[in-house]
N, CA, C and O atoms as CSV, one atom per row, in Angstrom:
chain,resi,resn,atom,element,x,y,z
A,1,MET,N,N,21.498,156.164,-66.628
A,1,MET,CA,C,21.909,156.450,-65.253
A,1,MET,C,C,23.100,155.582,-64.917
A,1,MET,O,O,23.009,154.358,-65.017
A,2,SER,N,N,24.205,156.168,-64.525
A,2,SER,CA,C,25.396,155.385,-64.207
A,2,SER,C,C,25.465,155.154,-62.707
A,2,SER,O,O,25.095,156.007,-61.901
A,3,GLN,N,N,25.942,153.996,-62.370
A,3,GLN,CA,C,26.083,153.660,-60.959
A,3,GLN,C,C,27.505,153.950,-60.521
A,3,GLN,O,O,28.462,153.684,-61.248
A,4,ALA,N,N,27.631,154.501,-59.319
A,4,ALA,CA,C,28.956,154.753,-58.774
A,4,ALA,C,C,29.586,153.423,-58.387
A,4,ALA,O,O,28.899,152.496,-57.958
A,5,LYS,N,N,30.901,153.344,-58.545
A,5,LYS,CA,C,31.613,152.118,-58.175
A,5,LYS,C,C,31.775,152.080,-56.656
A,5,LYS,O,O,32.163,153.068,-56.033
A,6,HIS,N,N,31.468,150.911,-56.072
A,6,HIS,CA,C,31.572,150.740,-54.627
A,6,HIS,C,C,32.619,149.693,-54.306
A,6,HIS,O,O,32.755,148.700,-55.021
A,7,ASP,N,N,33.356,149.916,-53.235
A,7,ASP,CA,C,34.349,148.941,-52.795
A,7,ASP,C,C,33.773,147.976,-51.771
A,7,ASP,O,O,34.454,147.035,-51.364
A,8,ASP,N,N,32.542,148.188,-51.352
A,8,ASP,CA,C,31.940,147.315,-50.344
A,8,ASP,C,C,30.712,146.620,-50.934
A,8,ASP,O,O,30.469,146.687,-52.139
A,9,ASP,N,N,29.953,145.963,-50.086
A,9,ASP,CA,C,28.782,145.213,-50.543
A,9,ASP,C,C,27.497,146.033,-50.516
A,9,ASP,O,O,26.424,145.485,-50.765
A,10,MET,N,N,27.573,147.316,-50.224
A,10,MET,CA,C,26.394,148.160,-50.132
A,10,MET,C,C,25.841,148.414,-51.536
A,10,MET,O,O,26.583,148.832,-52.424
A,11,PRO,N,N,24.553,148.165,-51.742
A,11,PRO,CA,C,23.962,148.444,-53.064
A,11,PRO,C,C,24.074,149.928,-53.409
A,11,PRO,O,O,24.005,150.783,-52.526
A,12,ALA,N,N,24.245,150.228,-54.685
A,12,ALA,CA,C,24.445,151.604,-55.145
A,12,ALA,C,C,23.242,152.497,-54.831
A,12,ALA,O,O,23.409,153.700,-54.630
A,13,GLU,N,N,22.035,151.927,-54.785
A,13,GLU,CA,C,20.847,152.773,-54.567
A,13,GLU,C,C,20.685,153.231,-53.118
A,13,GLU,O,O,19.815,154.050,-52.822
A,14,ILE,N,N,21.508,152.716,-52.225
A,14,ILE,CA,C,21.440,153.148,-50.826
A,14,ILE,C,C,22.471,154.245,-50.628
A,14,ILE,O,O,23.672,154.018,-50.770
A,15,ASP,N,N,21.987,155.444,-50.296
A,15,ASP,CA,C,22.849,156.615,-50.193
A,15,ASP,C,C,22.750,157.201,-48.788
A,15,ASP,O,O,21.703,157.706,-48.384
A,16,PHE,N,N,23.858,157.125,-48.052
A,16,PHE,CA,C,23.891,157.681,-46.697
A,16,PHE,C,C,24.628,159.025,-46.667
A,16,PHE,O,O,24.964,159.514,-45.588
A,17,SER,N,N,24.878,159.617,-47.816
A,17,SER,CA,C,25.689,160.842,-47.872
A,17,SER,C,C,25.048,162.004,-47.110
A,17,SER,O,O,25.757,162.901,-46.653
A,18,LYS,N,N,23.732,162.003,-46.967
A,18,LYS,CA,C,23.063,163.078,-46.230
A,18,LYS,C,C,22.553,162.595,-44.872
A,18,LYS,O,O,21.745,163.259,-44.223
A,19,GLY,N,N,23.044,161.425,-44.459
A,19,GLY,CA,C,22.641,160.868,-43.167
A,19,GLY,C,C,23.245,161.651,-42.014
A,19,GLY,O,O,24.268,162.316,-42.174
A,20,GLU,N,N,22.615,161.570,-40.865
A,20,GLU,CA,C,23.083,162.273,-39.676
A,20,GLU,C,C,23.385,161.241,-38.591
A,20,GLU,O,O,22.480,160.582,-38.078
A,21,ARG,N,N,24.662,161.109,-38.252
A,21,ARG,CA,C,25.077,160.131,-37.258
A,21,ARG,C,C,24.471,160.470,-35.895
A,21,ARG,O,O,24.538,161.612,-35.440
A,22,GLY,N,N,23.881,159.464,-35.254
A,22,GLY,CA,C,23.353,159.639,-33.907
A,22,GLY,C,C,22.027,160.364,-33.828
A,22,GLY,O,O,21.619,160.762,-32.736
A,23,LYS,N,N,21.342,160.551,-34.938
A,23,LYS,CA,C,20.099,161.329,-34.949
A,23,LYS,C,C,19.069,160.776,-33.954
A,23,LYS,O,O,18.371,161.548,-33.296
A,24,PHE,N,N,18.974,159.474,-33.845
A,24,PHE,CA,C,17.966,158.875,-32.974
A,24,PHE,C,C,18.559,158.314,-31.681
A,24,PHE,O,O,17.849,157.671,-30.909
A,25,TYR,N,N,19.843,158.547,-31.436
A,25,TYR,CA,C,20.489,158.070,-30.216
A,25,TYR,C,C,19.957,158.844,-29.023
A,25,TYR,O,O,19.901,160.074,-29.045
A,26,ARG,N,N,19.575,158.133,-28.002
A,26,ARG,CA,C,19.111,158.747,-26.758
A,26,ARG,C,C,19.870,158.106,-25.610
A,26,ARG,O,O,19.643,156.937,-25.296
A,27,PRO,N,N,20.774,158.856,-24.973
A,27,PRO,CA,C,21.525,158.275,-23.859
A,27,PRO,C,C,20.574,157.828,-22.754
A,27,PRO,O,O,19.637,158.540,-22.396
A,28,GLY,N,N,20.825,156.669,-22.235
A,28,GLY,CA,C,20.001,156.158,-21.148
A,28,GLY,C,C,18.685,155.553,-21.582
A,28,GLY,O,O,17.917,155.087,-20.740
A,29,ALA,N,N,18.403,155.546,-22.879
A,29,ALA,CA,C,17.146,154.967,-23.360
A,29,ALA,C,C,17.162,153.466,-23.080
A,29,ALA,O,O,18.186,152.804,-23.247
A,30,LYS,N,N,16.036,152.950,-22.661
A,30,LYS,CA,C,15.923,151.529,-22.369
A,30,LYS,C,C,14.991,150.897,-23.397
A,30,LYS,O,O,13.883,151.378,-23.638
A,31,LEU,N,N,15.456,149.827,-23.985
A,31,LEU,CA,C,14.659,149.141,-24.985
A,31,LEU,C,C,14.009,147.912,-24.372
A,31,LEU,O,O,14.626,147.209,-23.572
A,32,ASN,N,N,12.778,147.657,-24.742
A,32,ASN,CA,C,12.101,146.441,-24.315
A,32,ASN,C,C,12.395,145.353,-25.335
A,32,ASN,O,O,12.114,145.507,-26.523
A,33,MET,N,N,12.962,144.257,-24.859
A,33,MET,CA,C,13.298,143.156,-25.755
A,33,MET,C,C,12.048,142.361,-26.091
A,33,MET,O,O,11.228,142.087,-25.215
A,34,PRO,N,N,11.903,141.996,-27.343
A,34,PRO,CA,C,10.806,141.072,-27.655
A,34,PRO,C,C,11.200,139.681,-27.170
A,34,PRO,O,O,12.313,139.220,-27.425
A,35,ILE,N,N,10.311,139.035,-26.493
A,35,ILE,CA,C,10.548,137.684,-25.992
A,35,ILE,C,C,9.558,136.766,-26.681
A,35,ILE,O,O,8.360,137.045,-26.714
A,36,TYR,N,N,10.054,135.679,-27.228
A,36,TYR,CA,C,9.207,134.746,-27.950
A,36,TYR,C,C,9.088,133.452,-27.159
A,36,TYR,O,O,10.095,132.829,-26.821
A,37,LEU,N,N,7.862,133.052,-26.865
A,37,LEU,CA,C,7.600,131.837,-26.105
A,37,LEU,C,C,7.289,130.699,-27.061
A,37,LEU,O,O,6.765,130.908,-28.155
A,38,ASP,N,N,7.627,129.481,-26.621
A,38,ASP,CA,C,7.183,128.310,-27.383
A,38,ASP,C,C,5.664,128.345,-27.447
A,38,ASP,O,O,5.013,128.833,-26.523
A,39,GLU,N,N,5.107,127.839,-28.516
A,39,GLU,CA,C,3.659,127.896,-28.710
A,39,GLU,C,C,2.902,127.238,-27.560
A,39,GLU,O,O,1.902,127.775,-27.084
A,40,GLN,N,N,3.382,126.075,-27.114
A,40,GLN,CA,C,2.696,125.360,-26.031
A,40,GLN,C,C,2.766,126.147,-24.726
A,40,GLN,O,O,1.795,126.200,-23.971
A,41,VAL,N,N,3.920,126.757,-24.469
A,41,VAL,CA,C,4.085,127.562,-23.250
A,41,VAL,C,C,3.161,128.771,-23.301
A,41,VAL,O,O,2.482,129.078,-22.321
A,42,GLN,N,N,3.132,129.455,-24.434
A,42,GLN,CA,C,2.280,130.628,-24.573
A,42,GLN,C,C,0.811,130.264,-24.414
A,42,GLN,O,O,0.059,130.974,-23.746
A,43,ASP,N,N,0.402,129.153,-25.030
A,43,ASP,CA,C,-1.001,128.736,-24.914
A,43,ASP,C,C,-1.376,128.435,-23.468
A,43,ASP,O,O,-2.441,128.832,-22.996
A,44,ALA,N,N,-0.490,127.729,-22.770
A,44,ALA,CA,C,-0.765,127.378,-21.369
A,44,ALA,C,C,-0.826,128.624,-20.493
A,44,ALA,O,O,-1.731,128.767,-19.670
A,45,LEU,N,N,0.142,129.528,-20.671
A,45,LEU,CA,C,0.157,130.742,-19.866
A,45,LEU,C,C,-1.003,131.670,-20.206
A,45,LEU,O,O,-1.546,132.331,-19.321
A,46,ALA,N,N,-1.385,131.726,-21.472
A,46,ALA,CA,C,-2.520,132.556,-21.873
A,46,ALA,C,C,-3.802,132.045,-21.220
A,46,ALA,O,O,-4.641,132.837,-20.792
A,47,ALA,N,N,-3.953,130.726,-21.144
A,47,ALA,CA,C,-5.141,130.158,-20.501
A,47,ALA,C,C,-5.167,130.499,-19.019
A,47,ALA,O,O,-6.221,130.830,-18.477
A,48,ILE,N,N,-4.010,130.421,-18.359
A,48,ILE,CA,C,-3.926,130.764,-16.928
A,48,ILE,C,C,-4.229,132.244,-16.730
A,48,ILE,O,O,-4.978,132.612,-15.826
A,49,ALA,N,N,-3.646,133.094,-17.578
A,49,ALA,CA,C,-3.870,134.543,-17.465
A,49,ALA,C,C,-5.345,134.879,-17.654
A,49,ALA,O,O,-5.900,135.697,-16.920
A,50,THR,N,N,-5.968,134.253,-18.627
A,50,THR,CA,C,-7.392,134.489,-18.877
A,50,THR,C,C,-8.222,134.069,-17.675
A,50,THR,O,O,-9.131,134.788,-17.259
A,51,ALA,N,N,-7.909,132.899,-17.114
A,51,ALA,CA,C,-8.643,132.406,-15.944
A,51,ALA,C,C,-8.484,133.341,-14.750
A,51,ALA,O,O,-9.404,133.477,-13.942
A,52,LYS,N,N,-7.325,133.987,-14.633
A,52,LYS,CA,C,-7.073,134.915,-13.523
A,52,LYS,C,C,-7.531,136.336,-13.836
A,52,LYS,O,O,-7.513,137.204,-12.963
A,53,GLY,N,N,-7.939,136.572,-15.078
A,53,GLY,CA,C,-8.341,137.920,-15.475
A,53,GLY,C,C,-7.160,138.863,-15.586
A,53,GLY,O,O,-7.294,140.063,-15.344
A,54,GLN,N,N,-5.993,138.323,-15.953
A,54,GLN,CA,C,-4.775,139.128,-16.065
A,54,GLN,C,C,-4.325,139.207,-17.520
A,54,GLN,O,O,-4.719,138.397,-18.359
A,55,GLU,N,N,-3.503,140.187,-17.790
A,55,GLU,CA,C,-2.818,140.248,-19.071
A,55,GLU,C,C,-1.722,139.181,-19.057
A,55,GLU,O,O,-1.155,138.875,-18.008
A,56,LEU,N,N,-1.436,138.630,-20.209
A,56,LEU,CA,C,-0.388,137.614,-20.316
A,56,LEU,C,C,0.952,138.153,-19.839
A,56,LEU,O,O,1.673,137.463,-19.118
A,57,SER,N,N,1.293,139.362,-20.226
A,57,SER,CA,C,2.588,139.931,-19.835
A,57,SER,C,C,2.693,140.100,-18.317
A,57,SER,O,O,3.774,139.928,-17.754
A,58,THR,N,N,1.586,140.434,-17.651
A,58,THR,CA,C,1.588,140.560,-16.194
A,58,THR,C,C,1.863,139.212,-15.551
A,58,THR,O,O,2.679,139.110,-14.635
A,59,LEU,N,N,1.186,138.184,-16.025
A,59,LEU,CA,C,1.389,136.837,-15.485
A,59,LEU,C,C,2.832,136.388,-15.679
A,59,LEU,O,O,3.454,135.885,-14.744
A,60,VAL,N,N,3.366,136.565,-16.879
A,60,VAL,CA,C,4.735,136.132,-17.169
A,60,VAL,C,C,5.729,136.894,-16.300
A,60,VAL,O,O,6.656,136.291,-15.760
A,61,ASN,N,N,5.555,138.200,-16.156
A,61,ASN,CA,C,6.448,138.986,-15.297
A,61,ASN,C,C,6.381,138.517,-13.851
A,61,ASN,O,O,7.415,138.405,-13.193
A,62,ASP,N,N,5.180,138.240,-13.343
A,62,ASP,CA,C,5.037,137.748,-11.970
A,62,ASP,C,C,5.741,136.411,-11.778
A,62,ASP,O,O,6.424,136.203,-10.775
A,63,LEU,N,N,5.576,135.501,-12.741
A,63,LEU,CA,C,6.236,134.200,-12.654
A,63,LEU,C,C,7.750,134.341,-12.683
A,63,LEU,O,O,8.452,133.681,-11.917
A,64,LEU,N,N,8.248,135.188,-13.553
A,64,LEU,CA,C,9.693,135.383,-13.648
A,64,LEU,C,C,10.253,136.040,-12.388
A,64,LEU,O,O,11.343,135.685,-11.939
A,65,LYS,N,N,9.526,136.985,-11.820
A,65,LYS,CA,C,9.975,137.614,-10.571
A,65,LYS,C,C,10.079,136.580,-9.453
A,65,LYS,O,O,11.026,136.613,-8.667
A,66,LYS,N,N,9.115,135.663,-9.377
A,66,LYS,CA,C,9.168,134.598,-8.361
A,66,LYS,C,C,10.356,133.681,-8.604
A,66,LYS,O,O,11.039,133.291,-7.657
A,67,ASP,N,N,10.611,133.331,-9.859
A,67,ASP,CA,C,11.773,132.496,-10.183
A,67,ASP,C,C,13.076,133.198,-9.808
A,67,ASP,O,O,13.986,132.565,-9.273
A,68,ILE,N,N,13.172,134.486,-10.080
A,68,ILE,CA,C,14.372,135.254,-9.726
A,68,ILE,C,C,14.576,135.228,-8.220
A,68,ILE,O,O,15.696,135.036,-7.747
A,69,GLU,N,N,13.492,135.422,-7.459
A,69,GLU,CA,C,13.578,135.358,-5.987
A,69,GLU,C,C,14.096,134.003,-5.531
A,69,GLU,O,O,14.975,133.936,-4.672
A,70,LEU,N,N,13.571,132.932,-6.089
A,70,LEU,CA,C,13.997,131.583,-5.720
A,70,LEU,C,C,15.474,131.371,-6.041
A,70,LEU,O,O,16.213,130.793,-5.243
A,71,ILE,N,N,15.895,131.833,-7.197
A,71,ILE,CA,C,17.304,131.694,-7.580
A,71,ILE,C,C,18.204,132.455,-6.618
A,71,ILE,O,O,19.248,131.952,-6.205
A,72,GLN,N,N,17.795,133.668,-6.265
A,72,GLN,CA,C,18.599,134.481,-5.358
A,72,GLN,C,C,18.631,133.893,-3.952
A,72,GLN,O,O,19.655,133.978,-3.275
A,73,MET,N,N,17.527,133.297,-3.502
A,73,MET,CA,C,17.492,132.678,-2.175
A,73,MET,C,C,18.362,131.420,-2.135
A,73,MET,O,O,18.906,131.085,-1.083
A,74,ALA,N,N,18.497,130.739,-3.233
A,74,ALA,CA,C,19.281,129.505,-3.292
A,74,ALA,C,C,20.776,129.766,-3.292
A,74,ALA,O,O,21.561,128.842,-3.081
A,75,ARG,N,N,21.177,130.980,-3.520
A,75,ARG,CA,C,22.617,131.318,-3.563
A,75,ARG,C,C,23.226,131.357,-2.200
A,75,ARG,O,O,24.420,131.624,-2.065
């Protein structure tokens, strides 16, 4: 089996010749960013969320919304 010569760093076994540009593009699609918390922060917030009977993401969103309000009021 002969490998085609490439002028770039793409490995020969990767073939995009039958690829379709934009196949999964969705205008206006919104992506949720993964957010990574420090271990100590996550542990503390998870304990608070559990004590309140809330999901961790709900607690974090509520805290961030309050911080955003405070920042906007300080302007």
